[in-house]
BALOBA-1460 file (C-alpha; in Angstrom, 3 decimals):
// residues 290
<rec num="1" residu="m" x="21.933" y="10.665" z="-22.331"/>
<rec num="2" residu="g" x="22.801" y="12.171" z="-25.626"/>
<rec num="3" residu="d" x="22.636" y="16.144" z="-26.361"/>
<rec num="4" residu="p" x="18.758" y="17.062" z="-27.066"/>
<rec num="5" residu="p" x="17.478" y="17.430" z="-30.463"/>
<rec num="6" residu="n" x="17.383" y="21.173" z="-30.168"/>
<rec num="7" residu="t" x="18.182" y="23.693" z="-27.834"/>
<rec num="8" residu="r" x="15.400" y="26.251" z="-28.534"/>
<rec num="9" residu="c" x="11.943" y="24.935" z="-29.386"/>
<rec num="10" residu="a" x="10.831" y="25.015" z="-32.971"/>
<rec num="11" residu="r" x="7.453" y="25.508" z="-31.881"/>
<rec num="12" residu="c" x="7.926" y="28.342" z="-29.135"/>
<rec num="13" residu="g" x="11.007" y="29.374" z="-29.221"/>
<rec num="14" residu="e" x="12.537" y="28.609" z="-25.623"/>
<rec num="15" residu="v" x="15.145" y="26.887" z="-24.378"/>
<rec num="16" residu="v" x="14.404" y="23.135" z="-23.837"/>
<rec num="17" residu="l" x="15.404" y="21.820" z="-20.976"/>
<rec num="18" residu="t" x="17.559" y="18.475" z="-21.209"/>
<rec num="19" residu="l" x="15.694" y="15.771" z="-18.524"/>
<rec num="20" residu="s" x="18.914" y="13.101" z="-16.949"/>
<rec num="21" residu="t" x="16.853" y="10.049" z="-17.639"/>
<rec num="22" residu="a" x="17.184" y="7.003" z="-20.133"/>
<rec num="23" residu="a" x="14.586" y="8.433" z="-21.726"/>
<rec num="24" residu="d" x="16.276" y="10.793" z="-23.582"/>
<rec num="25" residu="l" x="13.527" y="13.472" z="-23.434"/>
<rec num="26" residu="v" x="13.676" y="17.081" z="-23.432"/>
<rec num="27" residu="r" x="10.899" y="19.494" z="-22.272"/>
<rec num="28" residu="c" x="9.437" y="22.868" z="-23.327"/>
<rec num="29" residu="v" x="8.444" y="24.483" z="-20.363"/>
<rec num="30" residu="g" x="6.825" y="26.879" z="-22.843"/>
<rec num="31" residu="c" x="4.562" y="24.440" z="-24.619"/>
<rec num="32" residu="d" x="4.197" y="22.481" z="-22.018"/>
<rec num="33" residu="e" x="5.309" y="19.505" z="-23.806"/>
<rec num="34" residu="y" x="8.360" y="16.759" z="-24.307"/>
<rec num="35" residu="i" x="9.694" y="16.146" z="-26.877"/>
<rec num="36" residu="a" x="11.366" y="12.583" z="-28.180"/>
<rec num="37" residu="p" x="14.955" y="12.350" z="-29.569"/>
<rec num="38" residu="d" x="12.931" y="11.885" z="-33.114"/>
<rec num="39" residu="g" x="11.065" y="14.926" z="-32.979"/>
<rec num="40" residu="r" x="8.010" y="13.456" z="-31.505"/>
<rec num="41" residu="r" x="6.096" y="15.777" z="-29.196"/>
<rec num="42" residu="l" x="4.283" y="14.704" z="-26.578"/>
<rec num="43" residu="s" x="1.962" y="16.407" z="-23.834"/>
<rec num="44" residu="g" x="3.061" y="17.254" z="-20.337"/>
<rec num="45" residu="r" x="0.983" y="14.097" z="-19.208"/>
<rec num="46" residu="e" x="2.190" y="11.483" z="-21.678"/>
<rec num="47" residu="g" x="5.885" y="13.003" z="-21.386"/>
<rec num="48" residu="r" x="5.785" y="12.317" z="-17.274"/>
<rec num="49" residu="k" x="4.421" y="8.591" z="-17.931"/>
<rec num="50" residu="a" x="6.854" y="7.807" z="-20.432"/>
<rec num="51" residu="l" x="9.961" y="9.493" z="-17.961"/>
<rec num="52" residu="a" x="8.168" y="7.235" z="-15.051"/>
<rec num="53" residu="l" x="8.492" y="4.463" z="-17.678"/>
<rec num="54" residu="a" x="12.203" y="5.184" z="-18.201"/>
<rec num="55" residu="k" x="13.254" y="5.570" z="-14.612"/>
<rec num="56" residu="l" x="11.555" y="2.098" z="-13.610"/>
<rec num="57" residu="g" x="13.477" y="0.375" z="-16.463"/>
<rec num="58" residu="e" x="12.850" y="-3.290" z="-16.845"/>
<rec num="59" residu="l" x="12.015" y="-4.718" z="-13.209"/>
<rec num="60" residu="p" x="8.386" y="-4.729" z="-11.584"/>
<rec num="61" residu="a" x="7.416" y="-1.829" z="-9.295"/>
<rec num="62" residu="t" x="5.576" y="-1.652" z="-6.410"/>
<rec num="63" residu="v" x="2.850" y="1.401" z="-6.422"/>
<rec num="64" residu="e" x="5.238" y="3.434" z="-4.269"/>
<rec num="65" residu="a" x="7.784" y="3.297" z="-6.393"/>
<rec num="66" residu="m" x="6.048" y="4.225" z="-9.424"/>
<rec num="67" residu="d" x="4.256" y="6.956" z="-7.712"/>
<rec num="68" residu="g" x="8.256" y="8.157" z="-6.650"/>
<rec num="69" residu="a" x="9.193" y="8.088" z="-10.268"/>
<rec num="70" residu="l" x="6.023" y="9.685" z="-11.649"/>
<rec num="71" residu="r" x="7.637" y="13.507" z="-11.849"/>
<rec num="72" residu="p" x="5.650" y="16.193" z="-9.535"/>
<rec num="73" residu="e" x="3.366" y="18.678" z="-10.806"/>
<rec num="74" residu="p" x="2.072" y="21.499" z="-8.424"/>
<rec num="75" residu="s" x="-0.858" y="22.672" z="-9.989"/>
<rec num="76" residu="e" x="-2.035" y="18.815" z="-10.074"/>
<rec num="77" residu="s" x="-4.873" y="17.597" z="-8.044"/>
<rec num="78" residu="a" x="-4.666" y="14.554" z="-5.952"/>
<rec num="79" residu="v" x="-7.621" y="12.962" z="-8.406"/>
<rec num="80" residu="e" x="-5.554" y="14.034" z="-11.494"/>
<rec num="81" residu="r" x="-2.253" y="12.442" z="-10.202"/>
<rec num="82" residu="a" x="-4.054" y="9.413" z="-8.825"/>
<rec num="83" residu="a" x="-5.536" y="8.919" z="-12.343"/>
<rec num="84" residu="l" x="-2.484" y="9.475" z="-13.951"/>
<rec num="85" residu="l" x="-0.189" y="6.955" z="-11.526"/>
<rec num="86" residu="g" x="-3.044" y="4.140" z="-12.438"/>
<rec num="87" residu="e" x="-2.427" y="4.475" z="-16.276"/>
<rec num="88" residu="l" x="1.132" y="4.234" z="-15.093"/>
<rec num="89" residu="c" x="0.579" y="1.389" z="-13.217"/>
<rec num="90" residu="r" x="-1.226" y="-0.500" z="-15.886"/>
<rec num="91" residu="a" x="1.394" y="0.440" z="-18.602"/>
<rec num="92" residu="h" x="4.193" y="-0.534" z="-16.381"/>
<rec num="93" residu="r" x="2.336" y="-4.228" z="-15.137"/>
<rec num="94" residu="e" x="1.927" y="-4.445" z="-18.941"/>
<rec num="95" residu="r" x="5.118" y="-3.894" z="-20.217"/>
<rec num="96" residu="v" x="7.221" y="-5.958" z="-17.515"/>
<rec num="97" residu="g" x="4.654" y="-8.459" z="-15.996"/>
<rec num="98" residu="i" x="4.637" y="-9.407" z="-12.390"/>
<rec num="99" residu="p" x="7.486" y="-11.462" z="-10.358"/>
<rec num="100" residu="e" x="6.826" y="-15.335" z="-11.281"/>
<rec num="101" residu="g" x="6.023" y="-18.113" z="-8.280"/>
<rec num="102" residu="p" x="3.434" y="-18.529" z="-5.672"/>
<rec num="103" residu="p" x="2.555" y="-15.861" z="-2.943"/>
<rec num="104" residu="m" x="4.593" y="-16.600" z="0.581"/>
<rec num="105" residu="p" x="3.291" y="-19.500" z="2.648"/>
<rec num="106" residu="g" x="0.385" y="-18.160" z="4.538"/>
<rec num="107" residu="v" x="-0.809" y="-15.967" z="1.555"/>
<rec num="108" residu="e" x="-4.074" y="-17.701" z="-0.913"/>
<rec num="109" residu="l" x="-4.755" y="-16.211" z="-4.155"/>
<rec num="110" residu="e" x="-7.843" y="-17.455" z="-5.847"/>
<rec num="111" residu="r" x="-9.103" y="-15.933" z="-9.375"/>
<rec num="112" residu="v" x="-12.319" y="-16.858" z="-10.467"/>
<rec num="113" residu="e" x="-12.657" y="-16.189" z="-14.138"/>
<rec num="114" residu="a" x="-15.929" y="-15.153" z="-16.272"/>
<rec num="115" residu="q" x="-15.369" y="-17.869" z="-18.861"/>
<rec num="116" residu="g" x="-15.433" y="-21.754" z="-19.072"/>
<rec num="117" residu="g" x="-18.970" y="-22.110" z="-18.429"/>
<rec num="118" residu="y" x="-18.265" y="-21.610" z="-14.388"/>
<rec num="119" residu="r" x="-20.254" y="-18.553" z="-14.211"/>
<rec num="120" residu="d" x="-22.089" y="-16.036" z="-16.812"/>
<rec num="121" residu="a" x="-19.420" y="-14.405" z="-18.903"/>
<rec num="122" residu="a" x="-20.995" y="-11.328" z="-18.231"/>
<rec num="123" residu="t" x="-20.312" y="-11.389" z="-14.241"/>
<rec num="124" residu="p" x="-17.256" y="-9.758" z="-13.770"/>
<rec num="125" residu="a" x="-14.253" y="-12.122" z="-12.583"/>
<rec num="126" residu="r" x="-13.468" y="-12.088" z="-8.424"/>
<rec num="127" residu="v" x="-10.022" y="-12.144" z="-6.967"/>
<rec num="128" residu="e" x="-9.789" y="-13.574" z="-3.737"/>
<rec num="129" residu="v" x="-6.924" y="-13.003" z="-1.421"/>
<rec num="130" residu="r" x="-6.793" y="-14.906" z="1.888"/>
<rec num="131" residu="f" x="-4.838" y="-14.991" z="5.178"/>
<rec num="132" residu="a" x="-3.844" y="-18.066" z="6.949"/>
<rec num="133" residu="a" x="-3.692" y="-17.669" z="10.618"/>
<rec num="134" residu="d" x="-0.932" y="-18.446" z="12.343"/>
<rec num="135" residu="a" x="-0.037" y="-17.202" z="16.257"/>
<rec num="136" residu="k" x="3.717" y="-17.084" z="15.472"/>
<rec num="137" residu="s" x="3.714" y="-14.646" z="13.339"/>
<rec num="138" residu="k" x="2.645" y="-12.454" z="16.570"/>
<rec num="139" residu="p" x="5.766" y="-10.003" z="17.498"/>
<rec num="140" residu="p" x="6.983" y="-10.648" z="20.842"/>
<rec num="141" residu="a" x="7.336" y="-6.892" z="22.013"/>
<rec num="142" residu="l" x="3.194" y="-6.808" z="21.152"/>
<rec num="143" residu="a" x="2.616" y="-9.917" z="23.367"/>
<rec num="144" residu="v" x="4.337" y="-9.074" z="26.164"/>
<rec num="145" residu="r" x="2.986" y="-5.474" z="26.288"/>
<rec num="146" residu="r" x="-0.419" y="-7.322" z="26.140"/>
<rec num="147" residu="r" x="0.630" y="-9.477" z="29.202"/>
<rec num="148" residu="v" x="1.701" y="-6.289" z="31.335"/>
<rec num="149" residu="g" x="-1.830" y="-4.684" z="30.042"/>
<rec num="150" residu="w" x="-3.898" y="-7.253" z="31.514"/>
<rec num="151" residu="v" x="-1.851" y="-7.784" z="34.732"/>
<rec num="152" residu="l" x="-2.643" y="-4.080" z="35.586"/>
<rec num="153" residu="v" x="-6.160" y="-3.959" z="34.572"/>
<rec num="154" residu="g" x="-6.310" y="-7.083" z="37.043"/>
<rec num="155" residu="a" x="-4.688" y="-5.081" z="39.805"/>
<rec num="156" residu="g" x="-6.314" y="-2.099" z="39.399"/>
<rec num="157" residu="v" x="-9.824" y="-4.387" z="39.570"/>
<rec num="158" residu="v" x="-8.352" y="-5.687" z="42.285"/>
<rec num="159" residu="v" x="-7.281" y="-2.104" z="44.203"/>
<rec num="160" residu="l" x="-10.417" y="-0.623" z="43.333"/>
<rec num="161" residu="f" x="-13.099" y="-3.183" z="44.964"/>
<rec num="162" residu="a" x="-10.661" y="-3.793" z="47.687"/>
<rec num="163" residu="g" x="-10.829" y="-0.581" z="49.051"/>
<rec num="164" residu="g" x="-10.166" y="2.196" z="46.231"/>
<rec num="165" residu="m" x="-14.290" y="2.844" z="46.579"/>
<rec num="166" residu="r" x="-14.010" y="4.028" z="50.073"/>
<rec num="167" residu="s" x="-10.421" y="5.468" z="49.543"/>
<rec num="168" residu="g" x="-9.148" y="8.322" z="47.351"/>
<rec num="169" residu="s" x="-5.703" y="7.357" z="47.279"/>
<rec num="170" residu="l" x="-6.294" y="3.840" z="46.443"/>
<rec num="171" residu="c" x="-9.342" y="5.036" z="43.939"/>
<rec num="172" residu="g" x="-6.373" y="7.090" z="42.323"/>
<rec num="173" residu="v" x="-3.910" y="4.303" z="42.103"/>
<rec num="174" residu="a" x="-6.296" y="2.081" z="40.526"/>
<rec num="175" residu="a" x="-7.018" y="4.723" z="38.240"/>
<rec num="176" residu="l" x="-3.311" y="4.910" z="37.162"/>
<rec num="177" residu="f" x="-3.109" y="1.315" z="36.193"/>
<rec num="178" residu="l" x="-6.308" y="1.016" z="34.863"/>
<rec num="179" residu="a" x="-5.272" y="4.259" z="32.575"/>
<rec num="180" residu="v" x="-1.526" y="2.746" z="31.716"/>
<rec num="181" residu="a" x="-3.538" y="-0.495" z="30.796"/>
<rec num="182" residu="v" x="-5.504" y="1.198" z="28.226"/>
<rec num="183" residu="l" x="-1.971" y="2.715" z="26.476"/>
<rec num="184" residu="l" x="-0.820" y="-0.906" z="26.856"/>
<rec num="185" residu="l" x="-3.398" y="-3.233" z="25.198"/>
<rec num="186" residu="p" x="-3.157" y="-3.120" z="21.431"/>
<rec num="187" residu="t" x="-6.470" y="-1.245" z="19.939"/>
<rec num="188" residu="k" x="-5.965" y="-3.709" z="17.234"/>
<rec num="189" residu="r" x="-5.140" y="-7.267" z="17.014"/>
<rec num="190" residu="a" x="-2.275" y="-8.728" z="15.094"/>
<rec num="191" residu="r" x="-3.810" y="-10.726" z="12.654"/>
<rec num="192" residu="p" x="-7.190" y="-8.842" z="12.275"/>
<rec num="193" residu="i" x="-7.978" y="-9.629" z="8.651"/>
<rec num="194" residu="a" x="-8.970" y="-12.879" z="7.119"/>
<rec num="195" residu="a" x="-9.605" y="-11.926" z="3.507"/>
<rec num="196" residu="l" x="-9.324" y="-9.240" z="1.063"/>
<rec num="197" residu="t" x="-11.744" y="-9.768" z="-1.842"/>
<rec num="198" residu="r" x="-12.495" y="-7.675" z="-5.297"/>
<rec num="199" residu="v" x="-14.830" y="-8.082" z="-8.145"/>
<rec num="200" residu="d" x="-13.757" y="-6.522" z="-11.681"/>
<rec num="201" residu="g" x="-15.337" y="-3.003" z="-12.092"/>
<rec num="202" residu="s" x="-15.851" y="-2.351" z="-8.524"/>
<rec num="203" residu="g" x="-14.220" y="0.252" z="-6.953"/>
<rec num="204" residu="d" x="-14.443" y="-1.348" z="-3.624"/>
<rec num="205" residu="i" x="-12.575" y="-4.225" z="-1.645"/>
<rec num="206" residu="l" x="-13.920" y="-6.397" z="0.413"/>
<rec num="207" residu="v" x="-12.394" y="-6.698" z="3.745"/>
<rec num="208" residu="a" x="-13.387" y="-9.709" z="5.951"/>
<rec num="209" residu="h" x="-12.175" y="-9.660" z="9.192"/>
<rec num="210" residu="v" x="-10.851" y="-12.431" z="11.285"/>
<rec num="211" residu="r" x="-13.491" y="-12.278" z="14.230"/>
<rec num="212" residu="g" x="-16.366" y="-12.040" z="11.565"/>
<rec num="213" residu="g" x="-17.601" y="-9.383" z="9.972"/>
<rec num="214" residu="e" x="-16.808" y="-7.532" z="6.856"/>
<rec num="215" residu="r" x="-16.843" y="-4.026" z="5.153"/>
<rec num="216" residu="a" x="-16.368" y="-2.362" z="1.926"/>
<rec num="217" residu="v" x="-13.776" y="-0.008" z="1.701"/>
<rec num="218" residu="p" x="-12.647" y="2.238" z="-1.345"/>
<rec num="219" residu="a" x="-9.905" y="0.807" z="-3.221"/>
<rec num="220" residu="h" x="-7.658" y="3.777" z="-3.449"/>
<rec num="221" residu="q" x="-7.653" y="3.819" z="0.738"/>
<rec num="222" residu="v" x="-6.418" y="-0.044" z="0.273"/>
<rec num="223" residu="g" x="-2.574" y="0.064" z="0.232"/>
<rec num="224" residu="l" x="0.127" y="-2.499" z="0.928"/>
<rec num="225" residu="r" x="4.238" y="-2.549" z="2.017"/>
<rec num="226" residu="i" x="6.556" y="-4.439" z="3.756"/>
<rec num="227" residu="r" x="8.289" y="-3.572" z="6.662"/>
<rec num="228" residu="e" x="11.477" y="-4.625" z="8.571"/>
<rec num="229" residu="v" x="10.314" y="-5.585" z="12.208"/>
<rec num="230" residu="t" x="12.824" y="-7.346" z="13.839"/>
<rec num="231" residu="v" x="16.184" y="-8.493" z="13.284"/>
<rec num="232" residu="q" x="17.477" y="-12.051" z="14.615"/>
<rec num="233" residu="g" x="21.095" y="-12.321" z="14.438"/>
<rec num="234" residu="d" x="21.917" y="-11.649" z="11.449"/>
<rec num="235" residu="r" x="18.704" y="-12.594" z="9.742"/>
<rec num="236" residu="p" x="16.169" y="-9.639" z="9.231"/>
<rec num="237" residu="s" x="12.357" y="-10.520" z="9.849"/>
<rec num="238" residu="w" x="9.877" y="-8.737" z="7.218"/>
<rec num="239" residu="a" x="6.276" y="-8.446" z="7.260"/>
<rec num="240" residu="l" x="3.369" y="-7.621" z="4.681"/>
<rec num="241" residu="w" x="1.243" y="-4.514" z="6.023"/>
<rec num="242" residu="l" x="-2.378" y="-3.611" z="5.022"/>
<rec num="243" residu="r" x="-3.384" y="-0.054" z="5.025"/>
<rec num="244" residu="v" x="-7.096" y="0.431" z="5.027"/>
<rec num="245" residu="g" x="-8.017" y="3.917" z="5.402"/>
<rec num="246" residu="a" x="-6.058" y="5.498" z="8.267"/>
<rec num="247" residu="e" x="-5.848" y="2.271" z="10.228"/>
<rec num="248" residu="t" x="-2.591" y="-0.390" z="9.417"/>
<rec num="249" residu="y" x="-3.010" y="-4.242" z="10.354"/>
<rec num="250" residu="r" x="0.058" y="-6.801" z="10.338"/>
<rec num="251" residu="l" x="-0.597" y="-9.606" z="8.003"/>
<rec num="252" residu="t" x="2.063" y="-11.854" z="7.913"/>
<rec num="253" residu="a" x="5.996" y="-12.264" z="8.738"/>
<rec num="254" residu="k" x="8.611" y="-14.042" z="6.864"/>
<rec num="255" residu="h" x="11.989" y="-14.445" z="8.406"/>
<rec num="256" residu="g" x="15.159" y="-13.546" z="6.408"/>
<rec num="257" residu="v" x="13.334" y="-13.531" z="2.663"/>
<rec num="258" residu="e" x="12.662" y="-9.929" z="1.855"/>
<rec num="259" residu="e" x="12.374" y="-10.883" z="-2.047"/>
<rec num="260" residu="e" x="9.606" y="-12.961" z="-0.595"/>
<rec num="261" residu="v" x="7.468" y="-10.981" z="1.190"/>
<rec num="262" residu="l" x="8.223" y="-8.144" z="-1.669"/>
<rec num="263" residu="r" x="6.869" y="-10.609" z="-4.441"/>
<rec num="264" residu="t" x="3.903" y="-11.188" z="-2.651"/>
<rec num="265" residu="q" x="3.177" y="-7.645" z="-2.332"/>
<rec num="266" residu="l" x="3.573" y="-6.884" z="-5.879"/>
<rec num="267" residu="i" x="1.504" y="-10.178" z="-7.086"/>
<rec num="268" residu="l" x="-1.654" y="-8.940" z="-4.428"/>
<rec num="269" residu="e" x="-1.038" y="-5.320" z="-5.923"/>
<rec num="270" residu="d" x="-1.596" y="-6.846" z="-9.151"/>
<rec num="271" residu="a" x="-4.331" y="-9.007" z="-8.492"/>
<rec num="272" residu="l" x="-6.348" y="-6.633" z="-6.303"/>
<rec num="273" residu="g" x="-5.903" y="-4.047" z="-8.842"/>
<rec num="274" residu="l" x="-4.278" y="-1.367" z="-6.303"/>
<rec num="275" residu="e" x="-3.255" y="2.256" z="-7.729"/>
<rec num="276" residu="t" x="-2.866" y="4.299" z="-5.123"/>
<rec num="277" residu="s" x="-0.189" y="5.378" z="-3.370"/>
<rec num="278" residu="q" x="-0.200" y="5.579" z="0.979"/>
<rec num="279" residu="r" x="1.478" y="9.207" z="0.077"/>
<rec num="280" residu="l" x="-1.529" y="10.113" z="-2.203"/>
<rec num="281" residu="a" x="-4.424" y="8.057" z="-0.417"/>
<rec num="282" residu="p" x="-5.529" y="10.326" z="2.714"/>
<rec num="283" residu="a" x="-5.350" y="13.565" z="-0.095"/>
<rec num="284" residu="l" x="-7.115" y="11.577" z="-2.506"/>
<rec num="285" residu="a" x="-9.946" y="10.643" z="0.173"/>
<rec num="286" residu="e" x="-10.293" y="13.629" z="1.366"/>
<rec num="287" residu="r" x="-10.938" y="14.841" z="-2.040"/>
<rec num="288" residu="l" x="-13.260" y="12.460" z="-2.942"/>
<rec num="289" residu="g" x="-15.208" y="12.989" z="0.207"/>
<rec num="290" residu="s" x="-14.969" y="9.216" z="1.366"/>
């Protein structure tokens, strides 16, 4: 980075701070402004966005990465930061686009545009993401845990009806089996989400479940991320996870191709208009009372 244009602010006389970034911006704390190399002055909000865009570079970035690039401001509320993060997401996506190529196998993305005579032009476009059922994507550890849990349920029922009702000690054993089974049996299935749908202009995302039923969830409570789930030899296994409020669901898995899962995350974040980080979502939901 080159030297700052001035060692002191021309407006208030305070010493400006040199920022370690490719943006070549300096900051005047006294004016709460950023100064570009050509002397242009940016508000604190616009300066933070410019700094984040410079840090992100020319490659597509996830919402989490964009949130990490955005300079913190202690006096900023969750709602204010969410609004700025949304602007940053839109600006960065407009500048660099999204990765080319289809989503990973098992994920289908459909856009219904409000044009071409298919529907009334005044009707918002609709985006739907469908997740194909794939029993093989269930983690082996989850399957073993479920089997052990059901074995304990069966053992507890047998002990209870074989004499536990007449014996306090046997009743205690049955209760112990059932209590451990409750801890082992997963409360959520490995593939509970069938589809996500959003209509442009709507603040909600419609979440459809595999076993039927759907619910509308505020978009700021929905997020995607990838995680390493198992390691088979030298090939790591990566999965796409969905956050809905305080709940987390595994959607699909792909062995040894982290780039493909990450590309799918970026494509879906863009298509569904997801612009809130998982770090910020809880505070934002509390502020908005949802």
